[in-house]
DRENDO-1510 file (C-alpha; in Angstrom, 1 decimal, always signed):
<recs>
REC; n; res; u; v; w
REC; 1; MET; -187.2; -19.3; -25.9 .
REC; 2; GLU; -185.1; -18.6; -29.0 .
REC; 3; HIS; -182.7; -16.5; -26.8 .
REC; 4; ARG; -181.6; -19.2; -24.4 .
REC; 5; LEU; -177.9; -19.3; -23.9 .
REC; 6; ARG; -175.7; -22.4; -23.5 .
REC; 7; TYR; -176.0; -24.0; -20.0 .
REC; 8; CYS; -174.2; -27.1; -18.8 .
REC; 9; PRO; -175.2; -28.3; -15.4 .
REC; 10; LYS; -172.6; -29.4; -12.8 .
REC; 11; PRO; -172.4; -32.2; -12.0 .
REC; 12; ALA; -173.4; -33.6; -15.4 .
REC; 13; PRO; -176.4; -35.9; -15.4 .
REC; 14; ARG; -175.5; -39.6; -15.5 .
REC; 15; CYS; -178.2; -41.1; -17.6 .
REC; 16; LEU; -178.7; -42.4; -21.2 .
REC; 17; VAL; -181.2; -40.8; -23.5 .
REC; 18; PRO; -184.0; -43.2; -24.4 .
REC; 19; LEU; -184.9; -44.0; -28.0 .
REC; 20; PRO; -188.2; -42.6; -29.5 .
REC; 21; VAL; -190.9; -45.3; -29.9 .
REC; 22; GLY; -190.6; -46.7; -33.4 .
REC; 23; TYR; -187.1; -45.5; -34.1 .
REC; 24; LYS; -185.7; -46.8; -37.4 .
REC; 25; THR; -182.3; -46.8; -39.1 .
REC; 26; PRO; -182.1; -43.3; -40.7 .
REC; 27; VAL; -182.9; -42.9; -44.4 .
REC; 28; PRO; -179.6; -43.0; -46.3 .
REC; 29; TRP; -178.1; -40.0; -48.1 .
REC; 30; PRO; -179.0; -38.6; -50.6 .
REC; 31; ARG; -182.6; -39.6; -50.2 .
REC; 32; SER; -182.6; -38.3; -46.7 .
REC; 33; ARG; -182.2; -34.7; -47.9 .
REC; 34; ASP; -185.8; -34.9; -49.1 .
REC; 35; MET; -187.4; -37.4; -46.7 .
REC; 36; ILE; -186.8; -38.8; -43.2 .
REC; 37; TRP; -188.6; -41.2; -40.8 .
REC; 38; TYR; -191.3; -39.3; -38.8 .
REC; 39; ASN; -190.7; -41.5; -35.7 .
REC; 40; ASN; -187.1; -40.6; -35.5 .
REC; 41; VAL; -187.9; -36.9; -35.0 .
REC; 42; PRO; -191.6; -36.9; -34.0 .
REC; 43; HIS; -192.2; -33.2; -33.8 .
REC; 44; PRO; -195.6; -32.2; -35.4 .
REC; 45; LYS; -195.7; -28.6; -34.3 .
REC; 46; LEU; -193.4; -27.2; -37.0 .
REC; 47; ILE; -195.4; -29.1; -39.7 .
REC; 48; GLU; -198.6; -27.4; -38.5 .
REC; 49; TYR; -197.1; -24.0; -38.0 .
REC; 50; LYS; -195.4; -23.9; -41.4 .
REC; 51; LYS; -197.9; -25.8; -43.5 .
REC; 52; ASP; -198.5; -22.8; -45.8 .
REC; 53; GLN; -194.8; -22.2; -46.4 .
REC; 54; ASN; -193.8; -25.6; -47.8 .
REC; 55; TRP; -191.0; -26.2; -45.3 .
REC; 56; VAL; -192.0; -29.7; -44.3 .
REC; 57; ARG; -195.0; -32.0; -44.5 .
REC; 58; LYS; -196.0; -35.4; -43.2 .
REC; 59; SER; -196.5; -38.2; -45.7 .
REC; 60; GLY; -197.3; -41.6; -44.2 .
REC; 61; ASP; -194.4; -42.7; -42.1 .
REC; 62; TYR; -192.1; -39.9; -43.5 .
REC; 63; LEU; -191.5; -36.2; -43.1 .
REC; 64; VAL; -191.0; -34.8; -46.6 .
REC; 65; PHE; -189.0; -31.6; -47.3 .
REC; 66; PRO; -190.1; -30.0; -50.6 .
REC; 67; GLY; -187.3; -27.3; -50.5 .
REC; 68; GLY; -189.6; -24.4; -49.6 .
REC; 69; GLY; -189.5; -21.8; -46.9 .
REC; 70; THR; -190.7; -18.4; -45.7 .
REC; 71; GLN; -188.4; -16.6; -48.2 .
REC; 72; PHE; -188.2; -19.4; -50.8 .
REC; 73; LYS; -191.6; -18.9; -52.5 .
REC; 74; GLU; -190.4; -20.5; -55.7 .
REC; 75; GLY; -188.2; -23.1; -54.0 .
REC; 76; VAL; -184.7; -23.0; -52.6 .
REC; 77; THR; -183.1; -23.9; -55.9 .
REC; 78; SER; -184.6; -20.9; -57.6 .
REC; 79; TYR; -183.6; -18.7; -54.7 .
REC; 80; ILE; -179.9; -19.9; -54.9 .
REC; 81; GLN; -179.9; -19.3; -58.7 .
REC; 82; PHE; -181.4; -15.8; -58.1 .
REC; 83; ILE; -178.6; -14.9; -55.7 .
REC; 84; GLU; -175.9; -15.9; -58.3 .
REC; 85; LYS; -177.8; -14.0; -61.0 .
REC; 86; ILE; -177.8; -10.7; -59.1 .
REC; 87; LEU; -174.1; -11.1; -58.0 .
REC; 88; PRO; -172.2; -13.4; -60.4 .
REC; 89; SER; -168.9; -12.8; -58.5 .
REC; 90; ILE; -170.3; -15.0; -55.6 .
REC; 91; GLU; -169.3; -18.0; -57.7 .
REC; 92; TRP; -170.9; -20.8; -55.7 .
REC; 93; GLY; -168.4; -23.6; -55.0 .
REC; 94; LYS; -165.4; -21.8; -56.4 .
REC; 95; HIS; -165.0; -18.4; -54.8 .
REC; 96; THR; -167.7; -19.0; -52.2 .
REC; 97; ARG; -167.1; -22.4; -50.4 .
REC; 98; VAL; -167.8; -22.0; -46.7 .
REC; 99; VAL; -171.1; -20.4; -45.7 .
REC; 100; LEU; -172.9; -19.7; -42.4 .
REC; 101; ASP; -176.7; -19.8; -42.4 .
REC; 102; VAL; -178.1; -17.9; -39.4 .
REC; 103; GLY; -181.5; -19.1; -38.1 .
REC; 104; CYS; -181.5; -21.8; -40.7 .
REC; 105; GLY; -184.9; -23.5; -40.0 .
REC; 106; VAL; -184.7; -27.0; -41.4 .
REC; 107; ALA; -181.5; -26.1; -43.3 .
REC; 108; SER; -182.8; -26.5; -46.8 .
REC; 109; PHE; -180.6; -23.6; -48.0 .
REC; 110; GLY; -177.5; -25.4; -46.9 .
REC; 111; GLY; -178.8; -28.8; -48.1 .
REC; 112; TYR; -179.3; -27.6; -51.7 .
REC; 113; LEU; -176.0; -25.6; -51.7 .
REC; 114; LEU; -174.3; -29.0; -51.4 .
REC; 115; ASP; -175.1; -29.5; -55.1 .
REC; 116; LYS; -172.9; -26.4; -55.8 .
REC; 117; SER; -169.9; -27.7; -53.8 .
REC; 118; VAL; -170.7; -25.2; -51.0 .
REC; 119; LEU; -170.3; -26.4; -47.4 .
REC; 120; THR; -172.8; -24.6; -45.2 .
REC; 121; MET; -172.7; -24.4; -41.4 .
REC; 122; SER; -176.3; -24.0; -40.4 .
REC; 123; PHE; -177.4; -23.0; -37.0 .
REC; 124; ALA; -180.6; -22.1; -35.1 .
REC; 125; PRO; -181.8; -22.2; -31.5 .
REC; 126; LYS; -184.4; -24.4; -30.0 .
REC; 127; ASP; -187.6; -22.3; -30.3 .
REC; 128; GLU; -191.3; -22.6; -30.3 .
REC; 129; HIS; -191.1; -24.5; -33.6 .
REC; 130; GLU; -189.3; -27.3; -31.8 .
REC; 131; ALA; -186.2; -29.2; -32.9 .
REC; 132; GLN; -185.4; -27.8; -36.4 .
REC; 133; ILE; -181.7; -28.6; -36.0 .
REC; 134; GLN; -182.6; -32.2; -35.3 .
REC; 135; PHE; -184.6; -32.2; -38.5 .
REC; 136; ALA; -181.5; -30.9; -40.4 .
REC; 137; LEU; -179.1; -33.4; -39.0 .
REC; 138; GLU; -181.5; -36.3; -39.5 .
REC; 139; ARG; -181.6; -35.2; -43.2 .
REC; 140; GLY; -177.7; -35.4; -43.3 .
REC; 141; ILE; -177.2; -31.6; -43.5 .
REC; 142; PRO; -174.5; -29.9; -41.4 .
REC; 143; ALA; -176.1; -28.0; -38.5 .
REC; 144; PHE; -175.7; -27.3; -34.8 .
REC; 145; LEU; -177.5; -25.5; -31.9 .
REC; 146; ALA; -176.5; -21.9; -31.2 .
REC; 147; VAL; -177.9; -18.4; -30.6 .
REC; 148; ILE; -176.6; -14.9; -30.9 .
REC; 149; GLY; -177.3; -13.6; -27.4 .
REC; 150; THR; -174.6; -12.3; -25.1 .
REC; 151; GLN; -171.6; -14.5; -26.1 .
REC; 152; LYS; -169.5; -14.9; -29.2 .
REC; 153; LEU; -170.2; -17.8; -31.6 .
REC; 154; THR; -167.6; -20.5; -31.4 .
REC; 155; PHE; -165.8; -19.5; -34.5 .
REC; 156; PRO; -162.5; -17.7; -35.2 .
REC; 157; ASP; -162.3; -14.2; -36.8 .
REC; 158; ASN; -162.5; -13.8; -40.5 .
REC; 159; VAL; -163.4; -17.3; -41.6 .
REC; 160; PHE; -166.7; -17.4; -43.5 .
REC; 161; ASP; -166.8; -16.6; -47.2 .
REC; 162; MET; -170.5; -15.7; -46.9 .
REC; 163; ILE; -173.2; -15.4; -44.2 .
REC; 164; HIS; -176.9; -15.8; -45.0 .
REC; 165; CYS; -180.0; -14.7; -43.1 .
REC; 166; ALA; -183.5; -15.4; -44.6 .
REC; 167; ARG; -186.0; -14.1; -42.0 .
REC; 168; CYS; -183.7; -15.4; -39.3 .
REC; 169; ARG; -185.4; -13.5; -36.5 .
REC; 170; VAL; -182.3; -11.8; -35.2 .
REC; 171; HIS; -182.6; -8.1; -34.3 .
REC; 172; TRP; -179.4; -6.9; -35.9 .
REC; 173; ASP; -179.6; -3.4; -34.4 .
REC; 174; ALA; -180.1; -4.7; -30.8 .
REC; 175; ASP; -177.6; -3.3; -28.2 .
REC; 176; GLY; -176.1; -0.8; -30.6 .
REC; 177; GLY; -175.7; -3.5; -33.4 .
REC; 178; MET; -173.7; -6.0; -31.4 .
REC; 179; PRO; -175.3; -9.1; -33.1 .
REC; 180; LEU; -174.3; -7.7; -36.5 .
REC; 181; LEU; -170.9; -6.9; -35.1 .
REC; 182; GLU; -170.5; -10.5; -34.3 .
REC; 183; LEU; -171.2; -11.4; -37.9 .
REC; 184; ASN; -168.7; -8.8; -39.0 .
REC; 185; ARG; -166.1; -10.5; -36.8 .
REC; 186; ILE; -166.4; -14.0; -38.3 .
REC; 187; LEU; -167.0; -12.8; -42.0 .
REC; 188; ARG; -163.9; -12.8; -44.2 .
REC; 189; PRO; -162.6; -9.4; -45.5 .
REC; 190; GLY; -164.3; -9.1; -48.9 .
REC; 191; GLY; -167.0; -11.7; -47.8 .
REC; 192; PHE; -170.7; -11.3; -48.4 .
REC; 193; PHE; -173.7; -10.9; -46.0 .
REC; 194; ILE; -177.0; -11.9; -47.7 .
REC; 195; TRP; -180.1; -10.6; -46.0 .
REC; 196; SER; -183.5; -11.6; -47.2 .
REC; 197; ALA; -186.2; -10.2; -44.9 .
REC; 198; THR; -189.3; -7.9; -45.1 .
REC; 199; PRO; -187.5; -4.7; -44.3 .
REC; 200; VAL; -185.6; -5.1; -47.6 .
REC; 201; TYR; -188.7; -5.0; -49.8 .
REC; 202; ARG; -191.7; -3.8; -47.7 .
REC; 203; SER; -192.6; -0.1; -47.1 .
REC; 204; ASP; -194.7; -0.2; -43.9 .
REC; 205; SER; -193.4; +1.9; -41.1 .
REC; 206; ARG; -192.2; -1.0; -38.9 .
REC; 207; ASP; -190.1; -2.5; -41.8 .
REC; 208; GLN; -188.8; +0.9; -42.8 .
REC; 209; ASN; -187.6; +1.6; -39.3 .
REC; 210; VAL; -185.7; -1.6; -39.3 .
REC; 211; TRP; -184.2; -0.9; -42.7 .
REC; 212; ASN; -183.1; +2.6; -41.7 .
REC; 213; ALA; -181.4; +1.1; -38.6 .
REC; 214; MET; -179.7; -1.4; -40.9 .
REC; 215; VAL; -178.5; +1.3; -43.2 .
REC; 216; ALA; -176.9; +3.2; -40.4 .
REC; 217; LEU; -175.2; +0.1; -39.0 .
REC; 218; THR; -173.8; -1.2; -42.2 .
REC; 219; GLU; -172.4; +2.3; -43.1 .
REC; 220; ALA; -170.8; +2.5; -39.7 .
REC; 221; PHE; -169.2; -1.0; -40.3 .
REC; 222; CYS; -168.1; +0.1; -43.8 .
REC; 223; TRP; -170.1; -2.6; -45.5 .
REC; 224; LYS; -171.0; -1.8; -49.1 .
REC; 225; VAL; -174.2; -2.8; -50.8 .
REC; 226; VAL; -173.2; -4.7; -53.9 .
REC; 227; ALA; -176.7; -5.9; -54.9 .
REC; 228; LYS; -180.3; -5.2; -54.0 .
REC; 229; GLU; -183.1; -6.9; -56.0 .
REC; 230; THR; -186.6; -8.4; -55.8 .
REC; 231; ASP; -187.3; -11.8; -57.4 .
REC; 232; ALA; -190.3; -12.8; -59.4 .
REC; 233; ALA; -192.2; -13.8; -56.3 .
REC; 234; GLY; -191.7; -10.4; -54.8 .
REC; 235; ILE; -189.1; -11.4; -52.2 .
REC; 236; GLY; -186.3; -8.9; -51.8 .
REC; 237; VAL; -182.6; -9.6; -51.2 .
REC; 238; VAL; -179.8; -7.2; -50.3 .
REC; 239; ILE; -176.1; -8.3; -50.4 .
REC; 240; TYR; -173.4; -6.5; -48.4 .
REC; 241; GLN; -169.7; -6.8; -48.7 .
REC; 242; LYS; -167.2; -6.4; -45.9 .
REC; 243; PRO; -164.2; -4.2; -46.7 .
REC; 244; VAL; -160.8; -5.6; -47.5 .
REC; 245; SER; -158.7; -2.9; -45.8 .
REC; 246; ASN; -158.8; -0.6; -42.7 .
REC; 247; SER; -158.8; +2.6; -44.7 .
REC; 248; CYS; -162.6; +3.1; -44.4 .
REC; 249; TYR; -162.5; +2.5; -40.6 .
REC; 250; GLU; -159.8; +5.1; -40.2 .
REC; 251; GLY; -161.6; +7.6; -42.4 .
REC; 252; ARG; -165.0; +7.5; -40.6 .
REC; 253; LYS; -166.2; +10.8; -39.1 .
REC; 254; ALA; -167.1; +9.0; -35.8 .
REC; 255; ASP; -165.2; +6.2; -34.3 .
REC; 256; ASN; -168.4; +4.3; -33.5 .
REC; 257; PRO; -168.1; +1.4; -33.1 .
REC; 258; PRO; -164.5; +1.7; -32.2 .
REC; 259; ILE; -161.7; -0.5; -33.6 .
REC; 260; CYS; -160.8; -3.4; -31.3 .
REC; 261; LEU; -157.7; -3.6; -29.3 .
REC; 262; GLN; -155.1; -5.7; -31.0 .
REC; 263; ASN; -154.3; -7.8; -28.0 .
REC; 264; ARG; -157.8; -9.4; -28.1 .
REC; 265; SER; -157.6; -10.5; -31.7 .
REC; 266; HIS; -156.3; -14.0; -31.0 .
REC; 267; GLU; -158.6; -15.0; -28.1 .
REC; 268; ILE; -160.5; -18.3; -28.6 .
REC; 269; SER; -164.3; -17.5; -28.7 .
REC; 270; TRP; -165.4; -19.9; -25.9 .
REC; 271; TYR; -167.8; -18.3; -23.3 .
REC; 272; SER; -166.5; -15.0; -24.6 .
REC; 273; PRO; -168.8; -12.0; -24.3 .
REC; 274; LEU; -169.8; -10.1; -27.4 .
REC; 275; GLY; -167.7; -7.1; -28.1 .
REC; 276; TYR; -168.7; -3.7; -29.2 .
REC; 277; CYS; -165.8; -3.1; -31.6 .
REC; 278; LEU; -164.6; -3.7; -35.1 .
REC; 279; PRO; -161.6; -6.0; -35.4 .
REC; 280; ARG; -158.9; -4.7; -37.7 .
REC; 281; ILE; -158.7; -6.2; -41.2 .
REC; 282; PRO; -155.6; -8.5; -41.3 .
REC; 283; VAL; -152.9; -6.9; -43.5 .
REC; 284; PRO; -151.7; -9.5; -46.1 .
REC; 285; GLN; -148.1; -10.6; -45.7 .
REC; 286; SER; -145.5; -9.6; -48.3 .
REC; 287; GLY; -146.1; -11.4; -51.6 .
REC; 288; GLN; -149.8; -12.1; -50.8 .
REC; 289; GLU; -152.5; -10.2; -52.7 .
REC; 290; SER; -155.1; -10.8; -50.0 .
REC; 291; ASN; -156.0; -13.2; -47.2 .
REC; 292; TRP; -158.8; -14.8; -49.3 .
REC; 293; PRO; -158.0; -18.4; -49.9 .
REC; 294; ILE; -157.5; -19.6; -53.5 .
REC; 295; SER; -160.4; -21.1; -55.3 .
REC; 296; TRP; -162.0; -24.4; -54.3 .
REC; 297; PRO; -161.0; -27.2; -54.6 .
REC; 298; GLU; -157.4; -26.1; -54.8 .
REC; 299; ARG; -157.6; -24.4; -51.4 .
REC; 300; LEU; -158.1; -27.8; -49.7 .
REC; 301; THR; -154.5; -28.9; -50.4 .
REC; 302; ASN; -152.7; -25.6; -50.6 .
REC; 303; ARG; -151.0; -24.2; -47.5 .
REC; 304; PRO; -153.6; -21.8; -46.1 .
REC; 305; PRO; -152.9; -18.1; -45.5 .
REC; 306; SER; -153.8; -18.5; -41.8 .
REC; 307; SER; -151.1; -21.2; -41.4 .
REC; 308; GLN; -148.5; -18.5; -41.9 .
REC; 309; ASP; -149.7; -16.1; -39.2 .
REC; 310; GLY; -148.5; -15.8; -35.6 .
REC; 311; SER; -149.3; -18.7; -33.3 .
REC; 312; ASN; -150.8; -20.7; -36.2 .
REC; 313; SER; -147.6; -20.7; -38.2 .
REC; 314; ILE; -146.7; -24.0; -39.7 .
REC; 315; SER; -144.1; -24.7; -42.4 .
REC; 316; SER; -145.1; -25.9; -45.8 .
REC; 317; GLU; -143.2; -29.2; -45.1 .
REC; 318; ASN; -145.2; -29.8; -41.9 .
REC; 319; PHE; -148.5; -29.1; -43.6 .
REC; 320; LEU; -147.6; -31.4; -46.5 .
REC; 321; ASN; -146.5; -34.2; -44.1 .
REC; 322; ASP; -149.7; -33.9; -42.1 .
REC; 323; MET; -151.8; -34.1; -45.3 .
REC; 324; THR; -149.8; -37.1; -46.6 .
REC; 325; GLN; -150.1; -39.0; -43.4 .
REC; 326; TRP; -153.8; -38.6; -43.2 .
REC; 327; ASP; -154.3; -39.5; -46.8 .
REC; 328; MET; -152.4; -42.8; -46.3 .
REC; 329; LEU; -154.1; -43.6; -43.0 .
REC; 330; VAL; -157.6; -43.1; -44.3 .
REC; 331; SER; -157.1; -44.7; -47.7 .
REC; 332; LYS; -155.0; -47.7; -46.5 .
REC; 333; ILE; -156.6; -48.5; -43.1 .
REC; 334; TYR; -159.7; -46.5; -42.2 .
REC; 335; LEU; -161.7; -47.2; -45.4 .
REC; 336; HIS; -160.7; -50.9; -45.8 .
REC; 337; ASP; -159.3; -52.6; -42.7 .
REC; 338; LEU; -161.5; -51.6; -39.7 .
REC; 339; GLY; -164.9; -53.1; -40.7 .
REC; 340; ILE; -166.8; -49.9; -40.9 .
REC; 341; ASP; -169.6; -49.7; -43.5 .
REC; 342; TRP; -168.8; -46.3; -44.9 .
REC; 343; LEU; -171.9; -46.5; -47.2 .
REC; 344; LYS; -174.0; -46.0; -44.1 .
REC; 345; VAL; -171.9; -43.0; -42.8 .
REC; 346; ARG; -173.1; -39.4; -43.6 .
REC; 347; ASN; -172.7; -37.2; -40.5 .
REC; 348; VAL; -169.1; -37.4; -39.2 .
REC; 349; MET; -167.4; -35.6; -36.3 .
REC; 350; ASP; -163.7; -35.3; -35.8 .
REC; 351; MET; -163.4; -34.7; -32.0 .
REC; 352; ASN; -159.7; -33.5; -32.2 .
REC; 353; ALA; -159.4; -32.2; -35.7 .
REC; 354; GLY; -155.9; -30.7; -35.9 .
REC; 355; PHE; -155.4; -29.2; -39.3 .
REC; 356; GLY; -158.5; -31.0; -40.7 .
REC; 357; GLY; -156.5; -33.7; -42.3 .
REC; 358; PHE; -159.0; -36.5; -41.5 .
REC; 359; ALA; -161.8; -34.5; -43.2 .
REC; 360; ALA; -159.7; -33.6; -46.2 .
REC; 361; ALA; -158.8; -37.2; -46.8 .
REC; 362; LEU; -162.5; -38.1; -46.9 .
REC; 363; ILE; -163.4; -35.3; -49.2 .
REC; 364; ASN; -164.5; -37.6; -52.1 .
REC; 365; GLN; -166.8; -39.7; -49.8 .
REC; 366; PRO; -170.5; -38.8; -49.7 .
REC; 367; LEU; -170.3; -37.4; -46.2 .
REC; 368; TRP; -169.4; -34.3; -44.3 .
REC; 369; VAL; -167.2; -33.7; -41.2 .
REC; 370; MET; -167.7; -31.4; -38.2 .
REC; 371; ASN; -164.2; -30.6; -37.3 .
REC; 372; VAL; -164.0; -29.9; -33.5 .
REC; 373; VAL; -160.9; -28.0; -32.2 .
REC; 374; PRO; -160.6; -28.5; -28.4 .
REC; 375; ILE; -160.1; -25.2; -26.6 .
REC; 376; HIS; -157.1; -26.4; -24.6 .
REC; 377; GLY; -155.1; -27.3; -27.6 .
REC; 378; PRO; -153.5; -25.4; -30.5 .
REC; 379; ASP; -155.9; -23.0; -32.3 .
REC; 380; THR; -156.0; -24.7; -35.7 .
REC; 381; LEU; -159.6; -23.8; -36.6 .
REC; 382; PRO; -158.7; -20.8; -38.9 .
REC; 383; ILE; -156.6; -23.2; -41.0 .
REC; 384; ILE; -159.5; -25.7; -41.2 .
REC; 385; PHE; -161.8; -22.9; -42.6 .
REC; 386; ASP; -159.1; -21.7; -45.0 .
REC; 387; ARG; -159.0; -25.2; -46.4 .
REC; 388; GLY; -162.7; -25.0; -47.2 .
REC; 389; LEU; -163.9; -27.2; -44.3 .
REC; 390; ILE; -166.1; -26.4; -41.3 .
REC; 391; GLY; -165.8; -26.7; -37.6 .
REC; 392; VAL; -166.2; -25.3; -34.1 .
REC; 393; TYR; -164.4; -24.8; -30.8 .
REC; 394; HIS; -165.4; -27.1; -28.0 .
REC; 395; ASP; -164.5; -28.4; -24.5 .
REC; 396; TRP; -165.1; -32.2; -24.3 .
REC; 397; CYS; -165.6; -31.9; -20.6 .
REC; 398; GLU; -169.0; -30.4; -21.5 .
REC; 399; ALA; -171.9; -31.5; -23.8 .
REC; 400; PHE; -171.7; -30.7; -27.5 .
REC; 401; ASN; -174.4; -28.4; -29.0 .
REC; 402; THR; -176.4; -31.0; -30.8 .
REC; 403; TYR; -179.5; -33.2; -30.3 .
REC; 404; PRO; -179.3; -36.9; -29.5 .
REC; 405; ARG; -178.6; -39.4; -32.3 .
REC; 406; THR; -177.3; -36.9; -34.8 .
REC; 407; TYR; -173.9; -38.4; -35.9 .
REC; 408; ASP; -173.0; -41.6; -37.7 .
REC; 409; LEU; -169.4; -41.7; -36.8 .
REC; 410; LEU; -167.2; -40.1; -34.2 .
REC; 411; HIS; -163.4; -40.0; -34.8 .
REC; 412; SER; -160.8; -39.2; -32.1 .
REC; 413; SER; -157.1; -39.0; -32.6 .
REC; 414; PHE; -155.0; -38.7; -29.4 .
REC; 415; LEU; -157.7; -36.7; -27.6 .
REC; 416; PHE; -158.3; -38.7; -24.4 .
REC; 417; GLY; -154.9; -38.4; -22.7 .
REC; 418; GLY; -155.4; -34.6; -22.1 .
REC; 419; LEU; -159.1; -35.0; -21.3 .
REC; 420; ALA; -158.4; -37.6; -18.6 .
REC; 421; GLN; -156.5; -35.0; -16.6 .
REC; 422; ARG; -159.4; -32.6; -16.5 .
REC; 423; CYS; -162.7; -34.6; -16.6 .
REC; 424; ASP; -164.3; -38.0; -16.0 .
REC; 425; LEU; -164.0; -40.2; -19.1 .
REC; 426; VAL; -167.2; -41.9; -18.2 .
REC; 427; GLU; -169.1; -38.6; -18.7 .
REC; 428; VAL; -167.3; -38.1; -22.1 .
REC; 429; ALA; -168.3; -41.6; -23.1 .
REC; 430; MET; -171.9; -40.9; -22.2 .
REC; 431; GLU; -171.9; -37.8; -24.3 .
REC; 432; MET; -170.6; -39.8; -27.2 .
REC; 433; ASP; -173.4; -42.3; -26.7 .
REC; 434; ARG; -175.9; -39.4; -26.6 .
REC; 435; ILE; -174.9; -37.9; -30.0 .
REC; 436; LEU; -174.2; -41.2; -31.8 .
REC; 437; ARG; -176.9; -42.8; -33.8 .
REC; 438; PRO; -177.8; -46.5; -33.1 .
REC; 439; GLY; -175.7; -48.5; -35.6 .
REC; 440; GLY; -173.1; -45.7; -35.6 .
REC; 441; TRP; -169.3; -46.1; -35.1 .
REC; 442; VAL; -166.6; -44.7; -32.9 .
REC; 443; LEU; -163.1; -44.8; -34.2 .
REC; 444; VAL; -160.3; -44.0; -31.7 .
REC; 445; GLN; -156.6; -43.7; -32.4 .
REC; 446; ASP; -154.6; -43.4; -29.3 .
REC; 447; THR; -151.8; -45.0; -27.1 .
REC; 448; ILE; -152.4; -48.6; -26.1 .
REC; 449; GLU; -152.6; -47.5; -22.4 .
REC; 450; MET; -155.4; -45.0; -23.2 .
REC; 451; LEU; -157.3; -47.5; -25.4 .
REC; 452; GLN; -157.2; -50.0; -22.6 .
REC; 453; LYS; -158.7; -47.4; -20.2 .
REC; 454; ILE; -161.5; -46.4; -22.7 .
REC; 455; GLN; -162.5; -49.9; -24.0 .
REC; 456; PRO; -164.1; -51.1; -20.7 .
REC; 457; ILE; -166.2; -47.9; -20.4 .
REC; 458; LEU; -167.5; -48.4; -23.9 .
REC; 459; ILE; -168.2; -52.1; -23.3 .
REC; 460; SER; -170.3; -51.1; -20.3 .
REC; 461; LEU; -172.6; -49.2; -22.7 .
REC; 462; HIS; -173.1; -52.5; -24.6 .
REC; 463; TRP; -171.1; -51.3; -27.6 .
REC; 464; GLU; -169.3; -53.8; -29.8 .
REC; 465; THR; -165.6; -53.1; -29.6 .
REC; 466; THR; -162.6; -54.3; -31.5 .
REC; 467; LEU; -158.9; -53.4; -31.0 .
REC; 468; HIS; -156.8; -53.3; -34.2 .
REC; 469; ASN; -153.1; -53.4; -34.2 .
REC; 470; GLN; -152.9; -52.1; -30.7 .
REC; 471; LYS; -153.5; -48.6; -32.2 .
REC; 472; PHE; -157.2; -48.3; -33.2 .
REC; 473; LEU; -160.3; -49.0; -31.2 .
REC; 474; VAL; -163.4; -49.5; -33.3 .
REC; 475; CYS; -166.8; -49.5; -31.6 .
REC; 476; LYS; -170.3; -49.9; -32.8 .
REC; 477; LYS; -173.4; -48.7; -30.9 .
REC; 478; GLY; -176.5; -50.9; -30.8 .
REC; 479; LEU; -180.1; -50.3; -29.7 .
REC; 480; TRP; -179.5; -51.3; -26.1 .
REC; 481; ARG; -180.9; -49.1; -23.3 .
REC; 482; PRO; -181.0; -50.0; -19.6 .
REC; 483; ALA; -184.2; -51.4; -18.3 .
REC; 484; ASN; -186.5; -49.0; -16.4 .
</recs>
């Protein structure tokens, strides 16, 4: 079950997801990191299966998350400190800002890294442990559904500062190492891969066979071991670093895996098959020391390296203008004039993110933003990651990879005009209803003609809607569901 790939039926089902019995308004952040309402995600199987590993336990009406896990014997905080101790150059929240956690479980690793100003994109499949990603999002931690199977993850090349796997149940050497090649594709040059699993520290034949396979793969990829240690609880961690130039690739005795063809390097990874090749390391432009962004938080407001490359090229003036416009719109209108209670907003999605200006303008609010870049528009996702933000590619004519009731606010800026030419806006509205929590908001900026088309659809879902200044449609979802 953990290897199911994305499937969207055609035609899309026209129905609304019912609420669980006893559903309540989610526990607010930051308390939600440690406890959530059981009735909101009533999945007891993981509690029973992981009861000896301190992942999650039931306490009265709540699910409680103590910060433990299979590899976090002394707690996730101790584990995070141990990583920085064995590799000080990782510099949580300064050099390392954007992280991918593979097979994240209930996402405690990413949840506690937030204390270090690290933004973690956590993902896992739906498996026999039930809806772990739903637990993570209910807690207010960034996460989405995905699997490394036969298709690329929906991220650009060279964007994550670090990738983490703690017993993530991925066979990295499968199919000649194609799953690990996919991590290599999305990891920044000079970025780190942290692997905490039994082959790192156990000596039985099965684990040693896996370790030997990993040694062969990482050497073929030119990854360098920069740390390998065992903590006080006996848990081993190895940290690899991706090269920063192509010299090692070109100096290998065997061209296996081969270097990718250049003409494939700018394809958007949407329903794209995994590739058996190593993408070339981008060569810094004249005057740049490397393609690594400057330290956080300065990287948020500086013109990103990726904004100066090829089809993503934007001028410093255009980047500054975009940032200034979003700062003014959010500070002057969004946060004060639209009647949204931002104290109840934690999980936010920008459905048409552009350069990430909306998310950047909200950076000092106690929330996080999933920046979605539609696949039929400009490919701005590398710029978003370079700024220290997170996001994915998506086609809004399909369902988004998340569980029901997982976002508090959906934001859309001039998205629907293009969508209306390709798909039914009723189905898009139903998908928005599916992923929005009861009590959550939708904020749409668009032309008055498009807002007048969308408003009746959202009213039909029994949402409260208000039109502001003929420019902004603000909607609030209630508890209504159609009668059986």
